[in-house]
TORGUVO-116568 format. One line per 4 residues: number of its first residue (from 1); their letters; for each residue x negated, y negated, z negated of C-alpha. Coordinates in Angstrom, 2 decimals, decimal comma, padded with zeros to 5 digits. Layout:
BEGIN
NUM	a	X Y Z ~ ...;
This chain:
BEGIN
1	xxxx	-137,89 -034,90 -055,09 ~ -137,65 -034,79 -051,38 ~ -138,91 -037,90 -049,67 ~ -135,90 -039,56 -048,02;
5	xxxx	-137,55 -042,88 -047,10 ~ -137,20 -043,80 -043,43 ~ -140,08 -042,87 -041,19 ~ -142,62 -045,59 -040,54;
9	xxxx	-142,31 -046,71 -036,92 ~ -145,34 -046,17 -034,73 ~ -147,34 -049,28 -033,86 ~ -146,27 -051,01 -030,68;
13	xxxx	-148,88 -050,00 -028,12 ~ -149,90 -051,66 -024,91 ~ -148,16 -048,89 -023,02 ~ -144,93 -049,73 -024,82;
17	xxxx	-145,28 -053,40 -024,02 ~ -146,04 -052,93 -020,36 ~ -143,12 -050,62 -019,69 ~ -140,72 -052,09 -017,16;
21	xxxx	-137,19 -051,37 -018,31 ~ -135,26 -052,44 -015,18 ~ -135,88 -052,71 -011,46 ~ -137,57 -055,93 -010,45;
25	xxxx	-135,23 -058,16 -008,38 ~ -136,47 -058,80 -004,85 ~ -136,92 -062,57 -005,38 ~ -139,17 -062,02 -008,40;
29	xxxx	-141,11 -059,37 -006,53 ~ -141,60 -061,85 -003,68 ~ -142,70 -064,49 -006,21 ~ -145,45 -062,13 -007,39;
33	xxxx	-146,49 -060,70 -004,03 ~ -146,55 -064,06 -002,21 ~ -148,73 -065,49 -004,98 ~ -151,18 -062,61 -004,80;
37	xxxx	-151,31 -062,75 -000,99 ~ -151,70 -066,53 -000,88 ~ -148,55 -066,83 001,25 ~ -147,24 -070,31 000,38;
41	xxxx	-144,40 -070,14 002,92 ~ -142,99 -066,89 001,53 ~ -143,46 -068,20 -002,01 ~ -141,32 -071,30 -001,40;
45	xxxx	-138,73 -069,23 000,49 ~ -138,11 -067,16 -002,67 ~ -136,47 -070,25 -004,25 ~ -133,13 -071,91 -003,53;
49	xxxx	-133,21 -075,27 -001,75 ~ -132,17 -077,01 -004,99 ~ -134,38 -074,95 -007,32 ~ -135,71 -076,28 -010,60;
53	xxxx	-139,11 -075,26 -011,96 ~ -139,97 -076,21 -015,54 ~ -143,61 -075,64 -016,48 ~ -144,02 -076,61 -020,14;
57	xxxx	-141,78 -079,65 -019,69 ~ -143,13 -080,68 -016,28 ~ -140,16 -080,40 -013,97 ~ -140,25 -079,89 -010,22;
61	xxxx	-137,13 -080,07 -008,07 ~ -136,20 -078,45 -004,79 ~ -138,50 -076,55 -002,50 ~ -140,69 -079,62 -002,11;
65	xxxx	-141,26 -079,58 -005,86 ~ -141,92 -075,84 -005,81 ~ -144,50 -076,33 -003,07 ~ -146,18 -079,11 -005,05;
69	xxxx	-146,42 -076,88 -008,15 ~ -147,65 -074,00 -006,03 ~ -150,46 -076,16 -004,64 ~ -151,65 -077,41 -008,02;
73	xxxx	-150,89 -074,53 -010,40 ~ -150,43 -071,31 -008,47 ~ -151,70 -070,33 -005,01 ~ -153,73 -073,54 -004,92;
77	xxxx	-155,83 -072,26 -007,84 ~ -155,97 -068,66 -006,54 ~ -153,61 -067,36 -009,22 ~ -153,07 -063,59 -009,40;
81	xxxx	-150,02 -062,12 -011,14 ~ -149,53 -058,71 -012,71 ~ -146,09 -057,73 -013,96 ~ -146,32 -056,26 -017,46;
85	xxxx	-142,59 -055,96 -018,20 ~ -139,23 -057,27 -017,10 ~ -136,05 -057,40 -019,17 ~ -132,55 -058,77 -018,61;
89	xxxx	-132,02 -062,24 -020,01 ~ -129,25 -063,57 -022,20 ~ -126,98 -064,49 -019,28 ~ -126,03 -062,82 -016,00;
93	xxxx	-128,64 -062,97 -013,21 ~ -131,31 -064,01 -015,71 ~ -134,52 -062,06 -016,17 ~ -137,51 -062,47 -018,46;
97	xxxx	-140,70 -061,23 -016,84 ~ -143,89 -060,79 -018,82 ~ -146,71 -061,69 -016,44 ~ -150,47 -061,63 -016,74;
101	xxxx	-151,93 -064,65 -014,94 ~ -155,55 -064,79 -013,79 ~ -157,39 -067,04 -011,37 ~ -159,02 -070,47 -011,36;
105	xxxx	-156,25 -072,13 -013,33 ~ -154,60 -071,15 -016,61 ~ -155,02 -067,51 -017,65 ~ -153,15 -065,26 -020,05;
109	xxxx	-150,09 -063,09 -020,56 ~ -146,65 -064,42 -021,41 ~ -142,98 -064,66 -020,43 ~ -141,40 -066,49 -017,52;
113	xxxx	-137,62 -066,80 -017,34 ~ -136,00 -066,50 -013,92 ~ -132,41 -067,52 -013,13 ~ -131,26 -066,10 -009,79;
117	xxxx	-128,50 -067,25 -007,46 ~ -127,57 -065,50 -004,22 ~ -130,71 -063,40 -004,46 ~ -133,07 -066,38 -004,77;
121	xxxx	-134,75 -068,12 -007,71 ~ -132,60 -071,07 -008,76 ~ -134,54 -071,86 -011,92 ~ -137,89 -070,82 -013,34;
125	xxxx	-138,86 -071,73 -016,85 ~ -142,38 -071,39 -018,23 ~ -142,15 -072,53 -021,83 ~ -143,32 -072,03 -025,38;
129	xxxx	-140,01 -070,54 -026,48 ~ -137,95 -068,54 -024,01 ~ -135,23 -067,78 -026,54 ~ -136,19 -064,11 -026,69;
133	xxxx	-136,90 -061,95 -029,70 ~ -140,70 -061,73 -029,43 ~ -141,25 -060,22 -032,87 ~ -143,98 -057,57 -032,68;
137	xxxx	-144,86 -058,68 -029,13 ~ -147,78 -061,00 -029,69 ~ -149,09 -060,71 -026,16 ~ -145,74 -061,83 -024,81;
141	xxxx	-146,23 -065,25 -026,32 ~ -145,58 -065,01 -030,07 ~ -147,58 -067,29 -032,31 ~ -148,96 -065,38 -035,27;
145	xxxx	-147,32 -066,11 -038,65 ~ -148,84 -069,09 -040,40 ~ -150,14 -070,54 -037,15 ~ -147,00 -071,96 -035,59;
149	xxxx	-148,83 -074,75 -033,81 ~ -151,64 -072,72 -032,26 ~ -152,08 -073,54 -028,56 ~ -150,97 -071,27 -025,76;
153	xxxx	-151,91 -070,92 -022,16 ~ -149,60 -071,75 -019,27 ~ -147,89 -068,38 -019,37 ~ -147,04 -068,90 -023,03;
157	xxxx	-149,55 -066,53 -024,62 ~ -151,34 -067,44 -027,84 ~ -154,99 -068,40 -027,41 ~ -157,82 -069,16 -029,81;
161	xxxx	-157,91 -072,59 -031,41 ~ -161,26 -073,64 -029,96 ~ -161,65 -077,40 -030,02 ~ -164,25 -077,30 -027,27;
165	xxxx	-162,77 -074,64 -025,02 ~ -160,27 -074,77 -022,16 ~ -157,39 -073,97 -024,49 ~ -158,00 -077,19 -026,41;
169	xxxx	-158,08 -079,20 -023,19 ~ -154,87 -077,57 -022,07 ~ -153,20 -078,34 -025,36 ~ -154,10 -081,98 -024,97;
173	xxxx	-152,71 -082,07 -021,45 ~ -149,56 -080,07 -021,98 ~ -148,60 -080,62 -025,54 ~ -145,49 -082,21 -026,88;
177	xxxx	-144,72 -085,81 -026,04 ~ -145,56 -087,87 -023,00 ~ -148,43 -087,09 -020,71 ~ -151,09 -089,77 -020,31;
181	xxxx	-150,18 -092,35 -017,68 ~ -153,37 -091,65 -015,71 ~ -152,44 -087,97 -015,44 ~ -148,90 -088,78 -014,30;
185	xxxx	-150,18 -091,30 -011,76 ~ -152,70 -088,78 -010,41 ~ -149,93 -086,19 -009,98 ~ -147,82 -088,67 -008,03;
189	xxxx	-150,71 -089,68 -005,77 ~ -151,61 -086,04 -005,15 ~ -148,01 -085,28 -004,20 ~ -147,76 -088,30 -001,89;
193	xxxx	-151,10 -087,58 -000,25 ~ -150,20 -083,94 000,40 ~ -146,89 -084,92 001,99 ~ -148,47 -087,63 004,15;
197	xxxx	-151,19 -085,37 005,53 ~ -148,78 -082,53 006,27 ~ -145,59 -084,33 007,34 ~ -146,30 -088,03 007,83;
201	xxxx	-144,51 -091,07 006,46 ~ -141,07 -090,82 008,09 ~ -139,38 -088,75 005,38 ~ -141,29 -090,26 002,46;
205	xxxx	-138,87 -091,88 -000,02 ~ -138,97 -092,79 -003,69 ~ -136,15 -090,30 -004,29 ~ -138,13 -087,47 -002,71;
209	xxxx	-141,33 -088,30 -004,59 ~ -139,39 -088,51 -007,86 ~ -137,90 -085,06 -007,24 ~ -141,15 -083,51 -006,12;
213	xxxx	-143,45 -084,93 -008,78 ~ -140,99 -084,89 -011,69 ~ -141,59 -088,63 -012,32 ~ -138,66 -091,06 -012,64;
217	xxxx	-137,96 -093,61 -009,93 ~ -138,18 -096,33 -012,58 ~ -141,80 -095,38 -013,23 ~ -142,57 -095,21 -009,52;
221	xxxx	-141,15 -098,68 -008,86 ~ -143,06 -100,06 -011,84 ~ -146,38 -098,92 -010,34 ~ -145,65 -099,35 -006,62;
225	xxxx	-143,33 -102,17 -005,44 ~ -142,65 -100,64 -002,02 ~ -142,76 -097,41 -000,07 ~ -145,69 -098,80 001,93;
229	xxxx	-147,74 -099,54 -001,19 ~ -147,08 -096,03 -002,54 ~ -147,90 -094,43 000,81 ~ -151,13 -096,40 001,12;
233	xxxx	-152,28 -095,47 -002,39 ~ -151,43 -091,81 -001,76 ~ -153,25 -091,86 001,57 ~ -156,39 -093,36 000,03;
237	xxxx	-156,27 -090,74 -002,73 ~ -155,91 -087,92 -000,19 ~ -158,75 -088,89 002,15 ~ -161,35 -090,36 -000,19;
241	xxxx	-163,37 -087,13 -000,46 ~ -163,01 -086,22 003,22 ~ -164,18 -089,66 004,30 ~ -167,09 -089,92 001,87;
245	xxxx	-170,35 -091,20 003,31 ~ -173,08 -088,54 003,18 ~ -176,69 -089,51 002,55 ~ -179,14 -086,95 003,89;
249	xxxx	-181,73 -089,63 004,74 ~ -180,90 -089,03 008,43 ~ -178,74 -091,96 009,51 ~ -177,84 -090,44 012,89;
253	xxxx	-176,62 -087,19 011,34 ~ -174,77 -088,99 008,54 ~ -172,98 -091,38 010,91 ~ -171,91 -088,48 013,12;
257	xxxx	-170,63 -086,54 010,11 ~ -168,61 -089,45 008,75 ~ -167,20 -090,64 012,08 ~ -166,23 -087,10 013,04;
261	xxxx	-164,42 -086,65 009,71 ~ -162,66 -089,98 010,23 ~ -161,67 -089,06 013,79 ~ -160,36 -085,68 012,63;
265	xxxx	-158,09 -087,23 009,99 ~ -156,88 -089,86 012,43 ~ -156,22 -087,57 015,41 ~ -155,67 -084,05 014,03;
269	xxxx	-153,46 -084,76 010,99 ~ -150,35 -086,90 010,43 ~ -152,66 -089,15 008,41 ~ -153,66 -091,04 011,56;
273	xxxx	-150,08 -091,98 012,36 ~ -149,56 -092,92 008,71 ~ -152,49 -095,33 008,66 ~ -151,63 -096,99 011,96;
277	xxxx	-148,03 -097,48 010,82 ~ -149,23 -099,02 007,57 ~ -151,52 -101,36 009,49 ~ -148,56 -102,39 011,61;
281	xxxx	-146,31 -102,96 008,58 ~ -149,00 -105,00 006,86 ~ -148,73 -107,64 009,60 ~ -145,36 -108,71 008,19;
285	xxxx	-145,66 -107,50 004,57 ~ -148,09 -109,70 002,66 ~ -148,08 -107,47 -000,42 ~ -148,94 -104,45 001,71;
289	xxxx	-151,64 -106,42 003,55 ~ -153,23 -107,36 000,23 ~ -153,04 -103,76 -001,01 ~ -154,52 -102,51 002,27;
293	xxxx	-157,55 -104,75 001,93 ~ -157,98 -104,02 -001,78 ~ -157,41 -100,26 -001,77 ~ -158,67 -099,23 001,63;
297	xxxx	-160,45 -101,49 004,10 ~ -162,70 -103,33 001,64 ~ -163,71 -100,05 000,00 ~ -164,46 -098,40 003,32;
301	xxxx	-166,55 -101,37 004,43 ~ -168,46 -101,40 001,15 ~ -169,31 -097,68 001,36 ~ -170,39 -098,00 004,99;
305	xxxx	-172,51 -101,06 004,19 ~ -174,24 -099,27 001,32 ~ -175,17 -096,40 003,61 ~ -176,43 -098,71 006,35;
309	xxxx	-178,46 -100,78 003,88 ~ -180,04 -097,54 002,73 ~ -181,02 -096,82 006,34 ~ -182,59 -100,29 006,53;
313	xxxx	-184,64 -099,53 003,43 ~ -185,91 -096,34 005,11 ~ -186,87 -098,22 008,24 ~ -184,20 -096,53 010,36;
317	xxxx	-182,38 -099,80 011,18 ~ -183,94 -103,23 011,61 ~ -183,67 -105,31 008,44 ~ -182,48 -108,41 010,31;
321	xxxx	-179,32 -106,66 011,51 ~ -175,99 -107,71 009,93 ~ -174,50 -104,36 008,80 ~ -170,99 -105,82 008,73;
325	xxxx	-171,20 -106,30 012,49 ~ -172,44 -102,74 012,87 ~ -169,42 -101,52 010,90 ~ -167,09 -103,35 013,29;
329	xxxx	-168,92 -101,96 016,30 ~ -168,67 -098,34 015,12 ~ -165,41 -097,96 013,21 ~ -163,74 -100,86 014,97;
333	xxxx	-164,18 -099,04 018,27 ~ -162,34 -096,00 016,84 ~ -159,50 -098,17 015,51 ~ -159,24 -099,85 018,93;
337	xxxx	-158,66 -096,53 020,67 ~ -156,16 -095,47 018,00 ~ -154,10 -098,65 018,15 ~ -154,40 -099,17 021,92;
341	xxxx	-154,47 -095,58 023,15 ~ -155,68 -096,14 026,72 ~ -158,56 -093,76 026,00 ~ -158,67 -090,82 023,54;
345	xxxx	-160,86 -090,50 020,46 ~ -163,01 -087,50 021,40 ~ -166,21 -086,02 020,05 ~ -168,06 -087,22 023,15;
349	xxxx	-166,84 -090,73 022,33 ~ -168,11 -090,48 018,74 ~ -171,51 -089,19 019,87 ~ -171,78 -091,98 022,47;
353	xxxx	-170,97 -094,63 019,85 ~ -173,77 -093,44 017,57 ~ -176,26 -092,95 020,39 ~ -175,59 -096,41 021,85;
357	xxxx	-175,87 -097,89 018,38 ~ -179,21 -096,24 017,55 ~ -180,80 -095,96 020,97 ~ -179,60 -099,22 022,51;
361	xxxx	-178,15 -099,82 025,95 ~ -181,09 -101,38 027,72 ~ -182,80 -099,22 030,32 ~ -186,06 -097,75 029,09;
């Protein structure tokens, strides 16, 4: 008898998967190219002003939100994108792009769903289930049968269930349910700090931070009673590494390094204006004054004192000197010029402060 059974379909090959079936819309092409070129401005411009970006349940709103996500999850971690395939979505102006993501963040291959409006990206969804038929397309994000709860990377692709590897850590951070409060708080502070050091405090509002960070205003008000308290916490978070006190065993070099970093933040970034405004507000806001001492000034004094005590132990500063007075002489002089700007804070000024401090002012 003649065999009339249907032919067995050929296995789905990589070539079949990576075939692009339609032309890539310009906005999605810009999304890819701007990422690969590290062009944050062009990346944000590919989105509408009211865009929504949903990354495994973390939502970012507007271009501010897109920029925040780009800093923490895309260009900020040197992501590189390769388009494997693009197909029309289930509704008009919707496209599902299969992208391979590499870089210093999450890596893998999976689908991203783009909703376009007026030629720009109005919504981007990176999720476990894009609503597509992914049968036979494991490297587009399907979980193998019998392993429905296996973890995936950010792009949605299935990864090995290694309890000690990065996939396990990612699953803990991006799984179902609420994120840990510490992680949410860190995201908010990172967002606030970035905005303060790039734009200043004038346009900082709870509404904007809620939109940008994807955290409700109720949560923000629970943790920070005022805009000033939130701004101060975000500022401290943003500058703590920049203003760290080095210890190379050379007190002159370390003081110059720290004071120069401090002067740079205060004069070359909006952070200087932010801090002086917060100092001014704290004169009439007791809660802010308390937070300023607790979160910023007392910490800065403690770190400076520790470094100066270390110099005393090495015989670089006399042991009978009160280091708290030295702190006021050095950093207090910088604050004086910032708050009463008769004279500028220059590098020559910083060098003179340290030289006068270490060499003395008496004639030799």
